[in-house]
Residue, then its C-alpha position, 0 to 999 in steps of 0.5 A: m557406458n558399458a564395460i567395453e567403452l570404458h576399457e577403450l576409453y582407459k586404454q586411450r588415457s594409459t597411452s597418453e600417460t606413457w607418452i607423457e612419461q617418456v618425454k618427461g622421464h626418458v629425455m629429461a624434459g621435465e627438469t629445470l635447467t636454468d632460472d629463466f623460464w624462456a630458456n627452459d621453455i626452449l630447451w623443453q621444446l628441443s627435447v620434445l623435438a628430438y624425441n619425436i625425430s628419434v621415434m620417426m627414425r625408428q618407424r622403419k623397422s619393428k625391432f627399433k620401433k618397439q624400443e623404450h626411448r631410454s634404451f634407444i638413447d643408451w645404444f644409439i646416442a651415447v655411442p663411443a664414436k667420432i665423425i670424420r669429414s674429409g673432402h666431400q665425404t662424411e664417416l663415422k668411426m665406431y669402436e670395432h667391438h661396440f656392442y650395438k654396432s650392427d643395430w647402429e649401422e642397420l638403422d643408419r642404412l634404413i635412414e639413408a634409404a628413406 
């Protein structure tokens, strides 16, 4: 192969390694949580599914798409909030001054519009 072909091949490997690292490290899919192989298998599969869903959710806007998964978890999933269900309405109550509140609400609107 010439240098350009080798460079393109290496970029593909690098992208794969990044994805593996994000799934293993960022969603803790590489940890053994129980002594049961099958329980760990399903927990790993659920972690990968959750990771993929979060990636799909973030595709609607460039500023969300480019975030590392761990950053996404820190501002979107680990949110001090409470879900209130009343009648046929579901409402999210967040701390009024939450640092990422506007980003969270923007992503919520994008998902609802999809």
